[in-house]
N, CA, C and O atoms as CSV, one atom per row, in Angstrom:
chain,resi,resn,atom,element,x,y,z
A,1,MET,N,N,22.948,102.637,118.531
A,1,MET,CA,C,22.140,101.662,119.223
A,1,MET,C,C,21.786,102.229,120.598
A,1,MET,O,O,22.661,102.748,121.291
A,2,PRO,N,N,20.529,102.137,120.998
A,2,PRO,CA,C,20.162,102.607,122.330
A,2,PRO,C,C,20.842,101.760,123.407
A,2,PRO,O,O,21.161,100.591,123.191
A,3,THR,N,N,21.051,102.366,124.548
A,3,THR,CA,C,21.748,101.701,125.643
A,3,THR,C,C,20.857,101.645,126.873
A,3,THR,O,O,20.215,102.633,127.231
A,4,ALA,N,N,20.821,100.489,127.516
A,4,ALA,CA,C,20.139,100.332,128.798
A,4,ALA,C,C,21.216,100.078,129.843
A,4,ALA,O,O,22.028,99.164,129.704
A,5,ILE,N,N,21.215,100.886,130.878
A,5,ILE,CA,C,22.186,100.739,131.952
A,5,ILE,C,C,21.452,100.199,133.170
A,5,ILE,O,O,20.588,100.867,133.737
A,6,LEU,N,N,21.807,98.984,133.563
A,6,LEU,CA,C,21.237,98.409,134.777
A,6,LEU,C,C,21.963,99.041,135.953
A,6,LEU,O,O,23.191,99.117,135.955
A,7,THR,N,N,21.220,99.491,136.948
A,7,THR,CA,C,21.815,100.223,138.063
A,7,THR,C,C,22.305,99.307,139.180
A,7,THR,O,O,22.393,99.719,140.337
A,8,GLY,N,N,22.613,98.098,138.836
A,8,GLY,CA,C,23.135,97.126,139.787
A,8,GLY,C,C,23.185,95.771,139.117
A,8,GLY,O,O,22.780,95.629,137.963
A,9,PRO,N,N,23.678,94.774,139.831
A,9,PRO,CA,C,23.766,93.447,139.228
A,9,PRO,C,C,22.383,92.860,138.965
A,9,PRO,O,O,21.455,93.075,139.745
A,10,PRO,N,N,22.245,92.120,137.867
A,10,PRO,CA,C,20.950,91.508,137.551
A,10,PRO,C,C,20.517,90.522,138.641
A,10,PRO,O,O,21.347,89.865,139.269
A,11,VAL,N,N,19.233,90.437,138.845
A,11,VAL,CA,C,18.665,89.497,139.805
A,11,VAL,C,C,18.731,88.097,139.195
A,11,VAL,O,O,18.416,87.914,138.019
A,12,ALA,N,N,19.136,87.122,139.987
A,12,ALA,CA,C,19.232,85.746,139.496
A,12,ALA,C,C,17.892,85.282,138.939
A,12,ALA,O,O,16.854,85.430,139.585
A,13,GLY,N,N,17.924,84.725,137.743
A,13,GLY,CA,C,16.722,84.204,137.114
A,13,GLY,C,C,15.890,85.242,136.376
A,13,GLY,O,O,14.883,84.898,135.756
A,14,SER,N,N,16.292,86.496,136.433
A,14,SER,CA,C,15.543,87.562,135.772
A,14,SER,C,C,15.762,87.520,134.265
A,14,SER,O,O,16.859,87.221,133.793
A,15,GLN,N,N,14.712,87.820,133.523
A,15,GLN,CA,C,14.798,87.882,132.066
A,15,GLN,C,C,14.977,89.306,131.573
A,15,GLN,O,O,14.974,89.547,130.365
A,16,LEU,N,N,15.132,90.248,132.483
A,16,LEU,CA,C,15.183,91.661,132.129
A,16,LEU,C,C,16.284,91.969,131.117
A,16,LEU,O,O,16.032,92.639,130.116
A,17,GLU,N,N,17.480,91.495,131.365
A,17,GLU,CA,C,18.594,91.788,130.462
A,17,GLU,C,C,18.318,91.247,129.060
A,17,GLU,O,O,18.550,91.943,128.072
A,18,GLY,N,N,17.834,90.029,128.968
A,18,GLY,CA,C,17.505,89.439,127.673
A,18,GLY,C,C,16.380,90.181,126.974
A,18,GLY,O,O,16.420,90.380,125.760
A,19,ASP,N,N,15.374,90.591,127.739
A,19,ASP,CA,C,14.263,91.346,127.153
A,19,ASP,C,C,14.753,92.675,126.588
A,19,ASP,O,O,14.335,93.082,125.504
A,20,LEU,N,N,15.629,93.347,127.313
A,20,LEU,CA,C,16.168,94.621,126.827
A,20,LEU,C,C,16.970,94.413,125.544
A,20,LEU,O,O,16.873,95.211,124.612
A,21,ARG,N,N,17.757,93.347,125.500
A,21,ARG,CA,C,18.530,93.049,124.285
A,21,ARG,C,C,17.598,92.761,123.110
A,21,ARG,O,O,17.854,93.208,121.991
A,22,GLU,N,N,16.522,92.019,123.357
A,22,GLU,CA,C,15.567,91.717,122.287
A,22,GLU,C,C,14.878,92.978,121.771
A,22,GLU,O,O,14.435,93.022,120.623
A,23,LEU,N,N,14.790,93.996,122.614
A,23,LEU,CA,C,14.203,95.269,122.192
A,23,LEU,C,C,15.219,96.155,121.479
A,23,LEU,O,O,14.897,97.274,121.080
A,24,GLY,N,N,16.444,95.660,121.318
A,24,GLY,CA,C,17.454,96.393,120.561
A,24,GLY,C,C,18.389,97.246,121.391
A,24,GLY,O,O,19.092,98.098,120.849
A,25,PHE,N,N,18.409,97.032,122.693
A,25,PHE,CA,C,19.277,97.815,123.562
A,25,PHE,C,C,20.597,97.094,123.803
A,25,PHE,O,O,20.633,95.874,123.965
A,26,ALA,N,N,21.671,97.859,123.825
A,26,ALA,CA,C,22.941,97.354,124.331
A,26,ALA,C,C,22.827,97.469,125.845
A,26,ALA,O,O,22.490,98.537,126.356
A,27,VAL,N,N,23.099,96.399,126.563
A,27,VAL,CA,C,22.904,96.390,128.013
A,27,VAL,C,C,24.255,96.377,128.715
A,27,VAL,O,O,25.112,95.541,128.429
A,28,VAL,N,N,24.427,97.314,129.634
A,28,VAL,CA,C,25.626,97.365,130.472
A,28,VAL,C,C,25.174,97.480,131.921
A,28,VAL,O,O,24.059,97.921,132.201
A,29,THR,N,N,26.043,97.083,132.834
A,29,THR,CA,C,25.704,97.112,134.253
A,29,THR,C,C,26.626,98.067,134.991
A,29,THR,O,O,27.849,97.988,134.869
A,30,ALA,N,N,26.033,98.961,135.752
A,30,ALA,CA,C,26.796,99.869,136.608
A,30,ALA,C,C,26.905,99.221,137.982
A,30,ALA,O,O,25.914,98.735,138.528
A,31,THR,N,N,28.100,99.216,138.532
A,31,THR,CA,C,28.282,98.607,139.850
A,31,THR,C,C,28.218,99.632,140.973
A,31,THR,O,O,28.126,99.264,142.144
A,32,ALA,N,N,28.264,100.910,140.626
A,32,ALA,CA,C,28.180,101.983,141.624
A,32,ALA,C,C,27.565,103.207,140.960
A,32,ALA,O,O,27.491,103.289,139.734
A,33,ASP,N,N,27.123,104.160,141.780
A,33,ASP,CA,C,26.520,105.379,141.232
A,33,ASP,C,C,27.474,106.101,140.292
A,33,ASP,O,O,27.054,106.634,139.265
A,34,GLU,N,N,28.747,106.117,140.639
A,34,GLU,CA,C,29.730,106.794,139.801
A,34,GLU,C,C,29.840,106.104,138.440
A,34,GLU,O,O,30.006,106.762,137.413
A,35,ASP,N,N,29.747,104.781,138.445
A,35,ASP,CA,C,29.789,104.037,137.185
A,35,ASP,C,C,28.605,104.417,136.303
A,35,ASP,O,O,28.763,104.602,135.096
A,36,ALA,N,N,27.432,104.533,136.894
A,36,ALA,CA,C,26.238,104.883,136.123
A,36,ALA,C,C,26.412,106.247,135.466
A,36,ALA,O,O,26.082,106.417,134.292
A,37,ALA,N,N,26.922,107.207,136.209
A,37,ALA,CA,C,27.130,108.546,135.649
A,37,ALA,C,C,28.121,108.504,134.494
A,37,ALA,O,O,27.906,109.149,133.468
A,38,ALA,N,N,29.191,107.758,134.652
A,38,ALA,CA,C,30.195,107.649,133.588
A,38,ALA,C,C,29.624,106.934,132.371
A,38,ALA,O,O,29.911,107.318,131.236
A,39,LEU,N,N,28.818,105.897,132.596
A,39,LEU,CA,C,28.223,105.165,131.475
A,39,LEU,C,C,27.228,106.034,130.714
A,39,LEU,O,O,27.173,105.984,129.485
A,40,VAL,N,N,26.445,106.826,131.431
A,40,VAL,CA,C,25.507,107.739,130.762
A,40,VAL,C,C,26.286,108.765,129.946
A,40,VAL,O,O,25.921,109.062,128.809
A,41,ALA,N,N,27.348,109.303,130.518
A,41,ALA,CA,C,28.153,110.309,129.819
A,41,ALA,C,C,28.812,109.737,128.567
A,41,ALA,O,O,29.085,110.474,127.621
A,42,ALA,N,N,29.068,108.438,128.554
A,42,ALA,CA,C,29.744,107.808,127.419
A,42,ALA,C,C,28.806,107.552,126.233
A,42,ALA,O,O,29.272,107.301,125.121
A,43,VAL,N,N,27.505,107.612,126.460
A,43,VAL,CA,C,26.550,107.372,125.376
A,43,VAL,C,C,26.493,108.615,124.490
A,43,VAL,O,O,26.347,109.725,125.001
A,44,PRO,N,N,26.608,108.447,123.166
A,44,PRO,CA,C,26.523,109.607,122.268
A,44,PRO,C,C,25.217,110.382,122.482
A,44,PRO,O,O,24.173,109.797,122.771
A,45,ALA,N,N,25.295,111.688,122.338
A,45,ALA,CA,C,24.156,112.567,122.624
A,45,ALA,C,C,22.912,112.232,121.801
A,45,ALA,O,O,21.795,112.448,122.270
A,46,ALA,N,N,23.079,111.718,120.610
A,46,ALA,CA,C,21.934,111.428,119.747
A,46,ALA,C,C,21.290,110.073,120.045
A,46,ALA,O,O,20.252,109.746,119.471
A,47,GLU,N,N,21.883,109.297,120.919
A,47,GLU,CA,C,21.374,107.959,121.230
A,47,GLU,C,C,20.463,107.986,122.452
A,47,GLU,O,O,20.603,108.831,123.335
A,48,ARG,N,N,19.527,107.039,122.479
A,48,ARG,CA,C,18.664,106.884,123.654
A,48,ARG,C,C,19.420,106.123,124.729
A,48,ARG,O,O,20.226,105.238,124.440
A,49,VAL,N,N,19.145,106.484,125.967
A,49,VAL,CA,C,19.732,105.768,127.099
A,49,VAL,C,C,18.648,105.597,128.159
A,49,VAL,O,O,17.853,106.505,128.400
A,50,ALA,N,N,18.625,104.432,128.783
A,50,ALA,CA,C,17.653,104.158,129.840
A,50,ALA,C,C,18.395,103.644,131.060
A,50,ALA,O,O,19.214,102.731,130.956
A,51,LEU,N,N,18.112,104.225,132.207
A,51,LEU,CA,C,18.622,103.700,133.474
A,51,LEU,C,C,17.535,102.782,134.022
A,51,LEU,O,O,16.398,103.209,134.226
A,52,VAL,N,N,17.883,101.534,134.256
A,52,VAL,CA,C,16.884,100.540,134.636
A,52,VAL,C,C,17.292,99.871,135.942
A,52,VAL,O,O,18.406,99.364,136.073
A,53,ASP,N,N,16.378,99.877,136.900
A,53,ASP,CA,C,16.605,99.169,138.159
A,53,ASP,C,C,16.525,97.674,137.855
A,53,ASP,O,O,15.511,97.218,137.326
A,54,PRO,N,N,17.561,96.901,138.172
A,54,PRO,CA,C,17.554,95.480,137.822
A,54,PRO,C,C,16.494,94.664,138.562
A,54,PRO,O,O,16.241,93.514,138.204
A,55,ARG,N,N,15.876,95.242,139.586
A,55,ARG,CA,C,14.810,94.540,140.307
A,55,ARG,C,C,13.462,94.686,139.615
A,55,ARG,O,O,12.468,94.113,140.060
A,56,LEU,N,N,13.427,95.453,138.524
A,56,LEU,CA,C,12.180,95.679,137.794
A,56,LEU,C,C,11.588,94.355,137.329
A,56,LEU,O,O,12.280,93.507,136.765
A,57,VAL,N,N,10.309,94.203,137.577
A,57,VAL,CA,C,9.575,93.042,137.085
A,57,VAL,C,C,8.512,93.597,136.148
A,57,VAL,O,O,7.558,94.241,136.585
A,58,ALA,N,N,8.685,93.343,134.855
A,58,ALA,CA,C,7.745,93.882,133.873
A,58,ALA,C,C,7.687,92.957,132.671
A,58,ALA,O,O,8.667,92.298,132.322
A,59,HIS,N,N,6.545,92.921,132.060
A,59,HIS,CA,C,6.371,92.149,130.835
A,59,HIS,C,C,7.120,92.861,129.711
A,59,HIS,O,O,7.217,94.088,129.710
A,60,ARG,N,N,7.640,92.110,128.769
A,60,ARG,CA,C,8.397,92.688,127.652
A,60,ARG,C,C,7.586,93.762,126.919
A,60,ARG,O,O,8.147,94.763,126.473
A,61,HIS,N,N,6.287,93.564,126.795
A,61,HIS,CA,C,5.446,94.547,126.109
A,61,HIS,C,C,5.448,95.879,126.867
A,61,HIS,O,O,5.486,96.944,126.250
A,62,ALA,N,N,5.407,95.820,128.192
A,62,ALA,CA,C,5.456,97.047,128.990
A,62,ALA,C,C,6.802,97.745,128.814
A,62,ALA,O,O,6.859,98.972,128.730
A,63,LEU,N,N,7.878,96.976,128.760
A,63,LEU,CA,C,9.199,97.564,128.509
A,63,LEU,C,C,9.230,98.246,127.145
A,63,LEU,O,O,9.735,99.360,127.008
A,64,ARG,N,N,8.689,97.572,126.148
A,64,ARG,CA,C,8.680,98.143,124.797
A,64,ARG,C,C,7.925,99.463,124.781
A,64,ARG,O,O,8.396,100.444,124.205
A,65,LEU,N,N,6.763,99.491,125.409
A,65,LEU,CA,C,5.985,100.732,125.440
A,65,LEU,C,C,6.743,101.842,126.163
A,65,LEU,O,O,6.794,102.977,125.691
A,66,ALA,N,N,7.321,101.512,127.291
A,66,ALA,CA,C,8.003,102.528,128.094
A,66,ALA,C,C,9.283,103.038,127.448
A,66,ALA,O,O,9.619,104.215,127.579
A,67,LEU,N,N,9.998,102.164,126.753
A,67,LEU,CA,C,11.330,102.538,126.274
A,67,LEU,C,C,11.425,102.850,124.790
A,67,LEU,O,O,12.351,103.547,124.373
A,68,THR,N,N,10.499,102.358,123.985
A,68,THR,CA,C,10.678,102.544,122.544
A,68,THR,C,C,9.497,103.164,121.816
A,68,THR,O,O,9.642,103.567,120.662
A,69,ASP,N,N,8.343,103.253,122.445
A,69,ASP,CA,C,7.160,103.760,121.750
A,69,ASP,C,C,7.280,105.271,121.540
A,69,ASP,O,O,7.389,106.021,122.509
A,70,PRO,N,N,7.263,105.723,120.282
A,70,PRO,CA,C,7.451,107.150,120.007
A,70,PRO,C,C,6.279,108.027,120.461
A,70,PRO,O,O,6.403,109.251,120.481
A,71,ARG,N,N,5.160,107.428,120.820
A,71,ARG,CA,C,4.026,108.235,121.288
A,71,ARG,C,C,4.265,108.815,122.666
A,71,ARG,O,O,3.598,109.767,123.070
A,72,PHE,N,N,5.220,108.242,123.391
A,72,PHE,CA,C,5.495,108.702,124.742
A,72,PHE,C,C,6.837,109.426,124.759
A,72,PHE,O,O,7.848,108.862,124.340
A,73,PRO,N,N,6.857,110.672,125.239
A,73,PRO,CA,C,8.125,111.411,125.255
A,73,PRO,C,C,9.139,110.754,126.185
A,73,PRO,O,O,8.790,110.181,127.217
A,74,ALA,N,N,10.382,110.853,125.794
A,74,ALA,CA,C,11.460,110.254,126.596
A,74,ALA,C,C,11.744,111.095,127.813
A,74,ALA,O,O,12.619,110.753,128.609
């Protein structure tokens, strides 16, 4: 399963975490830079991983295109 790592706590009222889950991502939150590095290292090499700024404001369709569309290289 692809993993999305939020690089900080989610913004109150944000739908980002739910949108990422609906796109098939396991969502985890890094509380510090060191946590993010460890979380990335823990993802199996064959799996997709995305580091996402929790302040991101984007429509679910834009997230889908950016994170899952095979026409765009990772």
